[in-house]
Each structure stands twice: as C-alpha cells, then as structure tokens.
C-alpha positions as CSV (number, residue, x, y, z in Angstrom):
1,X,-11.2,-24.7,63.3
2,X,-9.2,-22.0,65.2
3,X,-7.1,-21.3,62.2
4,X,-10.3,-21.0,60.0
5,X,-11.8,-18.4,62.4
6,X,-8.6,-16.5,62.5
7,X,-8.6,-16.2,58.7
8,X,-12.0,-15.0,58.7
9,X,-11.3,-12.3,61.2
10,X,-8.2,-11.3,59.3
11,X,-10.3,-10.9,56.2
12,X,-12.7,-8.6,58.0
13,X,-9.9,-6.6,59.3
14,X,-8.6,-6.2,55.8
15,X,-12.1,-5.0,54.7
16,X,-12.1,-2.3,57.3
17,X,-8.5,-1.0,56.5
18,X,-8.7,-0.9,52.6
19,X,-10.4,1.5,50.1
20,X,-11.1,1.5,46.4
21,X,-8.0,1.6,44.4
22,X,-7.2,4.1,41.6
23,X,-8.1,7.8,41.1
24,X,-11.7,9.1,41.6
25,X,-13.1,10.7,38.5
26,X,-13.4,14.5,38.5
27,X,-15.3,16.1,35.7
28,X,-13.3,18.6,33.6
29,X,-13.6,22.2,34.5
30,X,-16.1,24.0,32.2
31,X,-14.9,27.2,30.4
32,X,-15.8,30.7,31.7
33,X,-19.3,31.9,30.8
34,X,-18.3,34.2,27.9
35,X,-15.3,32.2,26.6
36,X,-15.1,30.0,23.5
37,X,-16.7,31.9,20.7
38,X,-14.8,34.5,18.6
39,X,-18.0,36.2,17.4
40,X,-21.6,36.4,18.2
41,X,-22.5,37.1,14.6
42,X,-25.6,39.2,13.9
43,X,-28.4,40.2,16.1
44,X,-30.3,37.1,14.9
45,X,-28.3,35.0,17.4
46,X,-28.9,35.3,21.2
47,X,-26.5,33.6,23.6
48,X,-28.3,31.7,26.5
49,X,-29.3,28.2,27.3
50,X,-29.7,27.1,23.7
51,X,-32.5,25.8,21.6
52,X,-35.6,24.1,22.9
53,X,-35.9,20.2,22.6
54,X,-38.1,20.3,19.5
55,X,-36.1,23.0,17.9
56,X,-37.2,22.1,14.3
57,X,-40.7,23.4,15.1
58,X,-39.2,27.0,14.8
59,X,-39.1,26.7,11.1
60,X,-42.9,26.7,11.0
61,X,-43.3,23.7,8.7
62,X,-45.9,21.0,9.6
63,X,-44.4,18.8,6.7
64,X,-40.8,19.1,8.4
65,X,-42.3,18.3,11.8
66,X,-44.0,15.1,10.6
67,X,-41.0,14.0,8.7
68,X,-38.7,14.3,11.7
69,X,-41.2,12.5,13.9
70,X,-41.2,9.7,11.2
71,X,-37.5,9.6,11.1
72,X,-37.1,9.4,14.9
73,X,-39.5,6.5,15.0
74,X,-38.4,4.5,12.0
75,X,-34.8,5.2,11.0
76,X,-32.8,1.9,11.3
77,X,-29.5,3.4,12.5
78,X,-31.5,5.0,15.5
79,X,-33.1,1.6,16.1
80,X,-29.6,0.0,16.2
81,X,-28.3,2.6,18.5
82,X,-31.2,2.2,20.9
83,X,-30.6,-1.6,21.0
84,X,-26.9,-1.0,21.7
85,X,-28.0,1.3,24.5
86,X,-30.3,-1.5,26.0
87,X,-27.3,-3.9,25.7
88,X,-25.1,-1.5,27.7
89,X,-27.8,-1.1,30.3
90,X,-28.1,-4.9,30.8
91,X,-24.3,-5.1,30.9
92,X,-24.3,-2.7,34.0
93,X,-26.7,-5.1,35.8
94,X,-24.5,-8.1,34.8
95,X,-21.4,-6.3,36.2
96,X,-23.2,-5.3,39.4
97,X,-24.3,-8.8,40.0
98,X,-20.6,-9.9,40.4
99,X,-20.3,-7.7,43.6
100,X,-23.2,-9.5,45.3
101,X,-23.1,-12.9,47.1
102,X,-23.2,-15.8,44.6
103,X,-25.6,-18.6,45.6
104,X,-25.7,-21.9,43.8
105,X,-27.4,-25.2,44.2
106,X,-26.4,-28.5,42.8
107,X,-27.7,-32.0,42.7
108,X,-26.1,-35.3,41.7
109,X,-27.3,-38.9,41.3
110,X,-24.7,-41.7,40.5
111,X,-24.2,-45.4,40.5
112,X,-20.6,-46.5,40.8
113,X,-18.2,-49.4,41.5
114,X,-15.2,-48.8,43.8
115,X,-12.0,-50.4,42.7
116,X,-10.7,-51.5,46.2
117,X,-7.3,-52.5,44.6
118,X,-6.6,-48.8,44.2
119,X,-6.8,-48.5,48.0
120,X,-4.4,-51.5,48.5
121,X,-6.9,-54.1,49.1
122,X,-6.7,-57.4,47.1
123,X,-7.8,-61.0,47.5
124,X,-4.3,-62.0,48.4
125,X,-4.5,-59.9,51.6
126,X,-7.2,-62.1,52.9
127,X,-6.5,-65.5,51.4
128,X,-6.2,-67.2,48.0
129,X,-8.9,-67.2,45.4
130,X,-11.5,-69.7,46.1
131,X,-11.0,-69.7,49.8
132,X,-14.0,-69.2,52.2
133,X,-13.3,-65.4,52.3
134,X,-12.9,-63.4,49.1
135,X,-13.2,-59.6,48.8
136,X,-15.0,-58.1,45.8
137,X,-15.4,-54.5,44.5
138,X,-18.7,-53.0,45.8
139,X,-21.5,-51.5,43.8
140,X,-23.6,-48.7,45.2
141,X,-25.7,-45.7,44.5
142,X,-25.1,-42.2,45.8
143,X,-27.4,-39.2,45.8
144,X,-26.4,-35.7,46.9
145,X,-28.0,-32.3,47.0
146,X,-26.2,-29.1,48.2
147,X,-26.1,-25.3,48.2
148,X,-23.2,-23.0,48.4
149,X,-22.6,-19.2,48.8
150,X,-19.5,-17.3,48.1
151,X,-18.7,-13.6,48.4
152,X,-15.8,-11.6,47.0
153,X,-14.8,-9.0,49.6
154,X,-13.4,-6.8,46.9
155,X,-11.0,-5.3,49.3
156,X,-9.4,-2.8,46.9
157,X,-12.4,-2.1,44.9
158,X,-11.7,-4.0,41.6
159,X,-15.4,-4.9,41.3
160,X,-16.5,-1.4,42.3
161,X,-14.3,0.2,39.7
162,X,-15.4,-2.3,37.1
163,X,-19.0,-1.4,37.8
164,X,-18.1,2.4,37.6
165,X,-16.3,1.7,34.3
166,X,-19.3,-0.2,32.9
167,X,-21.7,2.7,33.9
168,X,-19.5,5.3,32.3
169,X,-19.3,3.2,29.1
170,X,-23.1,3.0,29.1
171,X,-23.2,6.7,29.6
172,X,-21.0,7.2,26.6
173,X,-23.3,5.0,24.5
174,X,-26.4,7.0,25.8
175,X,-24.7,10.2,24.7
176,X,-23.9,8.5,21.4
177,X,-27.5,7.6,21.0
178,X,-28.6,11.2,21.8
179,X,-26.1,12.4,19.2
180,X,-27.5,10.0,16.6
181,X,-31.1,11.3,17.2
182,X,-29.8,14.9,17.0
183,X,-27.9,14.1,13.9
184,X,-30.9,12.5,12.1
185,X,-33.3,15.5,13.1
186,X,-30.6,17.8,11.7
187,X,-30.1,15.8,8.5
188,X,-33.8,15.7,7.8
189,X,-34.1,19.4,8.4
190,X,-31.2,20.2,6.1
191,X,-32.5,17.8,3.4
192,X,-36.0,19.3,3.5
193,X,-34.4,22.8,3.1
194,X,-32.3,21.4,0.2
195,X,-35.2,19.9,-1.6
196,X,-37.3,23.2,-1.0
197,X,-34.4,25.2,-2.5
198,X,-34.4,22.7,-5.5
199,X,-38.0,23.1,-6.0
200,X,-37.6,26.9,-5.9
201,X,-34.8,26.6,-8.3
202,X,-36.8,24.5,-10.7
203,X,-39.7,27.0,-10.6
204,X,-37.3,29.9,-11.1
205,X,-35.7,28.2,-14.0
206,X,-39.2,27.5,-15.5
207,X,-40.1,31.2,-15.0
208,X,-36.9,32.2,-16.7
209,X,-37.8,29.8,-19.7
210,X,-41.0,31.7,-19.8
211,X,-39.0,34.9,-20.3
212,X,-37.0,33.1,-23.0
213,X,-40.2,32.3,-24.6
214,X,-41.2,35.9,-24.7
215,X,-37.8,36.9,-26.2
216,X,-38.3,34.4,-29.0
217,X,-41.9,35.6,-29.6
218,X,-40.8,39.2,-29.6
219,X,-37.9,38.5,-32.2
220,X,-40.2,36.5,-34.4
221,X,-42.9,39.3,-34.3
222,X,-40.3,41.9,-35.2
223,X,-39.1,39.6,-38.1
224,X,-42.6,39.1,-39.4
225,X,-43.1,42.9,-39.2
226,X,-40.0,43.4,-41.4
227,X,-38.0,45.3,-38.7
228,X,-36.1,42.3,-37.3
229,X,-33.7,39.7,-38.6
230,X,-33.3,35.9,-38.5
231,X,-30.1,36.5,-36.5
232,X,-32.1,38.0,-33.6
233,X,-34.5,35.1,-33.7
234,X,-31.7,32.6,-33.7
235,X,-30.0,34.4,-30.9
236,X,-33.2,34.3,-28.6
237,X,-33.7,30.6,-29.6
238,X,-30.1,29.8,-28.7
239,X,-30.5,31.3,-25.2
240,X,-33.8,29.4,-24.8
241,X,-32.1,26.2,-25.6
242,X,-29.2,26.7,-23.3
243,X,-31.6,27.5,-20.5
244,X,-33.6,24.3,-21.2
245,X,-30.5,22.3,-20.6
246,X,-30.3,23.5,-16.9
247,X,-33.5,21.6,-16.0
248,X,-32.5,17.9,-16.3
249,X,-29.6,18.1,-13.9
250,X,-31.9,19.9,-11.3
251,X,-34.5,17.2,-11.8
252,X,-31.8,14.5,-11.1
253,X,-30.7,16.3,-8.0
254,X,-34.3,16.5,-6.8
255,X,-34.6,12.7,-7.3
256,X,-31.5,12.1,-5.4
257,X,-32.6,14.4,-2.6
258,X,-35.9,12.5,-2.4
259,X,-34.1,9.2,-2.1
260,X,-31.8,10.4,0.7
261,X,-34.9,11.8,2.5
262,X,-36.7,8.5,2.1
263,X,-33.6,6.6,3.6
264,X,-33.5,8.9,6.6
265,X,-37.2,8.2,7.3
266,X,-36.7,4.4,6.9
267,X,-38.7,4.2,3.6
268,X,-38.0,3.4,0.0
269,X,-38.2,6.4,-2.4
270,X,-41.4,4.8,-3.9
271,X,-43.1,5.0,-0.5
272,X,-42.2,8.7,0.1
273,X,-45.0,11.1,-0.3
274,X,-45.1,14.4,-2.1
275,X,-42.2,16.7,-1.4
276,X,-43.3,20.0,-2.9
277,X,-41.6,22.0,-0.2
278,X,-40.7,25.6,-0.7
279,X,-38.7,28.1,1.3
280,X,-41.6,30.6,1.0
281,X,-43.7,28.2,3.1
282,X,-40.9,28.0,5.8
283,X,-40.2,30.5,8.5
284,X,-36.7,31.5,9.2
285,X,-36.4,31.9,13.0
286,X,-36.2,35.5,14.0
287,X,-33.9,34.8,16.9
288,X,-31.6,31.8,17.0
289,X,-31.0,30.7,20.6
290,X,-27.4,29.6,21.0
291,X,-25.9,27.9,24.1
292,X,-23.3,29.7,26.0
293,X,-19.8,27.8,26.0
294,X,-20.4,26.9,29.7
295,X,-23.8,25.5,28.9
296,X,-22.6,23.8,25.6
297,X,-20.3,21.5,27.5
298,X,-23.2,20.2,29.5
299,X,-25.7,19.8,26.6
300,X,-23.8,18.8,23.4
301,X,-23.9,15.0,23.2
302,X,-20.4,14.6,21.6
303,X,-18.9,16.5,24.4
304,X,-20.7,14.5,27.0
305,X,-19.7,11.4,25.3
306,X,-16.1,12.4,25.4
307,X,-16.5,13.1,29.1
308,X,-18.0,9.8,29.8
309,X,-15.2,8.0,27.9
310,X,-12.7,9.9,30.0
311,X,-14.7,8.7,33.1
312,X,-14.5,5.1,31.9
313,X,-10.7,5.4,31.2
314,X,-10.2,6.8,34.7
315,X,-12.1,3.9,36.3
316,X,-10.1,1.4,34.2
317,X,-7.0,2.7,36.2
318,X,-8.6,1.6,39.3
319,X,-9.4,-1.8,37.9
320,X,-5.7,-2.3,36.9
321,X,-4.4,-1.0,40.1
322,X,-6.7,-3.3,42.2
323,X,-5.4,-6.3,40.2
324,X,-2.0,-5.7,41.9
325,X,-3.4,-6.5,45.3
326,X,-4.7,-9.6,47.0
327,X,-8.3,-10.8,46.5
328,X,-10.2,-12.5,49.4
329,X,-13.2,-14.7,49.0
330,X,-15.6,-16.0,51.9
331,X,-18.0,-18.8,51.4
332,X,-20.0,-21.6,52.9
333,X,-21.6,-24.8,51.6
334,X,-24.2,-27.5,52.8
335,X,-24.4,-30.8,51.2
336,X,-26.9,-33.8,51.9
337,X,-25.7,-37.1,50.7
338,X,-27.2,-40.6,50.9
339,X,-27.2,-44.0,49.2
340,X,-31.0,-43.9,48.9
341,X,-32.9,-40.8,47.6
342,X,-35.5,-41.0,50.3
343,X,-32.7,-40.7,52.9
344,X,-31.2,-37.6,51.5
345,X,-32.8,-35.3,54.1
346,X,-32.1,-37.2,57.2
347,X,-30.0,-35.5,59.8
348,X,-27.2,-37.9,59.6
349,X,-26.6,-37.2,55.8
350,X,-25.5,-33.6,56.3
351,X,-22.1,-32.1,55.6
352,X,-21.1,-28.4,55.6
353,X,-18.1,-26.2,55.4
354,X,-17.0,-22.6,55.9
355,X,-14.1,-21.3,53.9
356,X,-12.1,-18.2,53.0
357,X,-9.5,-17.9,50.3
358,X,-6.9,-15.4,49.4
359,X,-5.2,-14.9,46.0
360,X,-2.2,-12.5,45.6
361,X,-0.1,-11.9,42.5
362,X,3.6,-12.8,43.2
363,X,5.2,-12.9,39.7
364,X,3.5,-12.4,36.4
365,X,6.3,-11.1,34.2
366,X,5.4,-7.4,34.8
367,X,1.9,-8.0,33.0
368,X,-0.2,-6.3,35.7
369,X,2.0,-3.2,36.1
370,X,2.1,-2.9,32.4
371,X,-1.6,-3.0,32.3
372,X,-1.8,-0.3,34.9
373,X,0.6,1.9,32.9
374,X,-1.5,1.1,29.8
375,X,-4.7,2.3,31.5
376,X,-3.1,5.6,32.7
377,X,-1.9,6.2,29.0
378,X,-5.4,5.6,27.8
379,X,-6.8,8.0,30.4
380,X,-4.4,10.6,29.2
381,X,-5.4,10.0,25.7
382,X,-9.1,10.3,26.6
383,X,-8.4,13.6,28.4
384,X,-6.7,15.1,25.3
385,X,-9.6,13.8,23.2
386,X,-12.1,15.5,25.4
387,X,-10.2,18.9,25.1
388,X,-10.1,18.5,21.3
389,X,-13.8,17.8,21.0
390,X,-14.6,20.8,23.1
391,X,-12.3,23.0,21.0
392,X,-13.8,21.7,17.7
393,X,-17.4,22.3,19.1
394,X,-16.6,25.9,20.0
395,X,-14.9,26.4,16.7
396,X,-17.9,25.0,14.8
397,X,-20.3,27.2,16.7
398,X,-18.1,30.3,16.3
399,X,-17.7,29.8,12.6
400,X,-21.5,29.4,12.2
401,X,-22.1,32.5,14.3
402,X,-19.9,34.5,12.0
403,X,-21.9,33.3,8.9
404,X,-25.0,34.7,10.4
405,X,-24.0,38.3,9.7
406,X,-22.4,37.3,6.3
407,X,-25.5,35.6,5.3
408,X,-27.6,38.7,6.1
409,X,-25.3,40.9,4.1
410,X,-25.1,38.6,1.2
411,X,-28.9,38.2,1.1
412,X,-29.4,42.0,1.2
413,X,-26.8,42.5,-1.7
414,X,-28.4,39.7,-3.7
415,X,-31.9,41.1,-3.2
416,X,-30.8,44.5,-4.4
417,X,-29.0,42.9,-7.5
418,X,-32.1,40.9,-8.4
419,X,-34.3,44.0,-8.3
420,X,-31.9,45.9,-10.5
421,X,-31.5,43.0,-13.1
422,X,-35.2,42.6,-13.2
423,X,-35.8,46.4,-13.8
424,X,-33.0,46.3,-16.4
425,X,-34.6,43.4,-18.3
426,X,-38.0,45.2,-18.4
427,X,-36.4,48.4,-19.7
428,X,-34.2,46.4,-22.3
429,X,-37.3,44.6,-23.6
430,X,-39.3,47.8,-24.0
431,X,-36.5,49.6,-25.6
432,X,-36.1,46.6,-28.1
433,X,-39.8,46.7,-28.8
434,X,-39.6,50.4,-30.0
435,X,-36.5,49.9,-31.9
436,X,-34.1,51.8,-29.7
437,X,-31.8,48.8,-29.0
438,X,-30.9,45.3,-30.4
439,X,-31.7,41.9,-29.3
440,X,-28.3,41.3,-27.7
441,X,-29.0,44.0,-25.1
442,X,-32.2,42.0,-24.3
443,X,-30.4,38.7,-24.0
444,X,-27.6,40.2,-22.0
445,X,-30.2,41.6,-19.6
446,X,-32.0,38.4,-19.4
447,X,-28.8,36.5,-18.6
448,X,-28.0,39.0,-15.9
449,X,-31.5,38.7,-14.5
450,X,-31.2,34.9,-14.5
451,X,-27.9,34.9,-12.6
452,X,-29.2,37.4,-10.1
453,X,-32.5,35.5,-9.4
454,X,-30.5,32.1,-8.9
455,X,-27.9,33.9,-6.7
456,X,-30.7,35.3,-4.6
457,X,-32.2,31.8,-4.2
458,X,-28.9,30.3,-3.4
459,X,-28.3,33.0,-0.7
460,X,-31.7,32.2,0.8
461,X,-30.9,28.5,0.8
462,X,-27.5,29.1,2.4
463,X,-29.0,31.2,5.2
464,X,-31.6,28.5,6.0
465,X,-29.0,25.8,6.0
466,X,-26.6,27.7,8.2
467,X,-29.3,28.5,10.7
468,X,-30.2,24.9,10.9
469,X,-26.6,23.9,11.3
470,X,-26.1,26.5,14.1
471,X,-29.3,25.2,16.0
472,X,-28.0,21.6,15.7
473,X,-24.5,22.5,16.7
474,X,-25.8,24.0,20.1
475,X,-28.9,21.7,20.7
476,X,-28.9,19.2,23.5
477,X,-29.4,15.6,23.2
478,X,-32.7,13.8,22.4
479,X,-35.0,13.1,25.3
480,X,-38.1,12.2,23.3
481,X,-38.7,8.7,24.9
482,X,-36.7,9.0,28.1
483,X,-33.4,8.1,26.7
484,X,-31.5,10.2,29.2
485,X,-33.1,8.0,32.0
486,X,-32.0,4.7,30.3
487,X,-28.7,4.5,32.1
488,X,-29.8,6.0,35.4
489,X,-32.4,3.3,35.6
490,X,-29.8,0.6,35.3
491,X,-27.4,1.9,38.0
492,X,-27.4,-0.1,41.2
C-alpha cells in the first residue's frame, strides 16, 4: 500500500514538472501592407479590404444571383465537402474525449466447474477411490458487476498535441470547404458570362447574315437592272454561305455551356431553364475592390488552408516528441461478485483497487526518433508550401490587375475599329449602289465589319471574365450558413 501511494505521489510530481512537448505554432508573418502586387492596374481597381461576401451581386443580374444561390444549395461537390467538414468536426470531439477520464462498467454471469487436479488435489491425496471420502470437482455460479475509471496524465502533452493537430486539420478542411464554395460561385459567374457572350455572338452573327442577305439582294437587283453581273451575285452568295457556316459551332458551344451550368447547379441540362443572358443586361462593376496583400493572407481560403496544414504539421512534431517520453496512467475499479445474483450488492461481496502504471520506450530500433524527424521534415515542407501558395496568389492577383488596364485599352481600340468598319460598310454599299465601286469592295468592307464587331464582342467578354476572376481571386471564404463557425463550435 505504501509503495502504491508513493507511485501516485511520484505521478503527481511528474505532472507538476512537465510541459507540452514540441514547438508551439506561430502563424507566418504577413507581408507589408503595400507589398505583393507588381501593378494596381487601371483606376477601376481599388485596393482595400476586398470584395463583399455576396460579390456577384455587383454584376446587377438577378438571373446570376438566383443561379449562384441554387448552386450553393444543390451542388453535389459542395454537399460532399460539407459532409467531410462535419466528419472533421466530430473527429475533434472524438480526439478530445481521449484526454478525459475513461469510465466503464462491466457485468458478467457464468456457471463453471473447477478442475481441482490443476491445483494439485486428487482422490489419491485423501484415499483410494470408493473409500468413504472422495473429492469431486465442484460446480457453481458466479455473478459480478463492476466499474472502473482510468486517466492518462498526458505528462508530455501527446494527447494535447494530438487534439491540436486534429483541430488544425479540421480548420484546413473548413478552408477547403470555403474555397469550394468560392470556386463554385466563381465558375457559375464565369459560365453565365460565357453563355451571355455566346448569345451575343450568335445574335451578332445573325445580324451579319442579315447584312449578307442585303448584299445578295443588292447584287441581284443590279443584275436584273442590267448593270450587274452573275459574278457579283455569286460572290455575295459565297460570302453568305461562309457566314452561315459559323452558326452551327456556336450553337454547339452554347449547348455545352448550358450543360456545364446545369452540372454546377446540380441539375440535368433538360431541367435547366432559359439561359438567354446578354452582356448588355449585366453591369460591369465600376470599381473592383481588391484586397491588400496583408489582407489577402487572412481572407483567401487556399492561403488559410495552407496555414492550417502548417499548424497541423507543427503539432505532429509535438505528438512524435511526446512519444519519446514515459506515459503514466492512474485508475481505480470497484467489483461486486457473488455466487447468487441477489447477493451481489451485499457489503461482503465488494472488491476494489487503485492503480497507476507507467510505460516508457527503451528500445524500438530508432522508430520513434525517425518518426520525430519525419514530422519535422513534413513541417518544413508545409512551410515551403505555404510560401508558394502566397506567392502564387499574389502573382495571380497582380496579373489580373495588369489586365484591367489592358482590357480597357483593348475595348476602346476595338470600339473605335467597329465604328470605322461599320461606317466603311455603309459608304461602300452606297458607292456600289450608284455604280462608283464594285461588289468586291462591299464584300471586303462587310468582312472587315464582321471581324470588328466580333472582336469588340470578344473584348467585352474578356473584360467581364477578367473582372470576375479578379474578384474571386481576392474574395474571402464562404460564410453563407455559418461554415466559419463549424470548427470553432467543435473545439473543447
């Protein structure tokens, strides 16, 4: 009993003298406020805190708003990500439970025969068989009911570091879930813009076909009037046929775009409603709020995920380090045993014990030290990965910022080119009508006008897409249903 008490006192002394093994996690230092971006682009971008949570509403499209709401609610990849996040949250609770006292109850009912020969008793010891005194193996019942409690003192913080690692891993999964929501919202936005541009392209192609029809009618009228030739008619008809061939590929692209949009929303293409979007019915944000580099590292989900994984890798060092040191467990148990079930709670049937145990590694072939070095190498890899993710994020935003000014210049130049081409076509057609020029001049002007109009449309499409990409690149994580509180709610 004295030895048992001494071991308990020794365990308590070890608790007072030990601390959590391994390094404590320190978040990476954020960049200076104005560092990270090579260019701020045009005046359309404004550096600050970044976009609002529902950033897509800046495009002024109720159809886009409804589609993103539907995608966030019904996309199957997002549902899978949310389920994985819930699993991570429950894993935190499971790991936290290991650091608390473990209480168990047990019950047992048995009927047995004891073999006395195994204890050295036999009939020969008391007389020959058939004598007046013969020993037999007894039969009896035994009923027991007990409870026990054990507690791992966690002297060097193995359980605490394990819980810290689980929380960090759940944090990484939370950021991954936020990134998935942001990605889906961005993809829906870009898909709607692409479909709107395709619709506008098809409408433009059909308007150009109407111009081709006018050229054919004009040449046929001149031929009937005796001032034109069949060659002019055939030239105009050839241009018309060539332009007609542009429509089927565009219709196919539109069908593919609709299918992709339906998948993002969690529907089949047949269930998707009308998609007669147009860039003319969308508003290009006048000012695009862009997060400063110092704010971006605290908002962008992929950066926060990389930071959480670095935290998890740092905690893993503590787990591996604590495994090198002794582990002490305290416990107690109480058992009631009787040969009759109605006697099981009598005072004379009680038995109890108090215990403490210590386990210390002596020789394991270098396995534990190798695991510690492995954890340290993994932490260094996570630190480098974090730096790479930050650099790539800054590079992406910087590149998109530079495209803002380029897109404005390109749009202005294409607008001017389209105006000139349209004016040139008008004058060429009038000149042909009065006989001052041939049909080839009209066809050349028509082709130039077609190219200019399509180039202008492409410039507008590119500008909308780049603005959407820039907003997504600097937007924060999704918080639509409290996802950012999921892990915090599970922390002990």
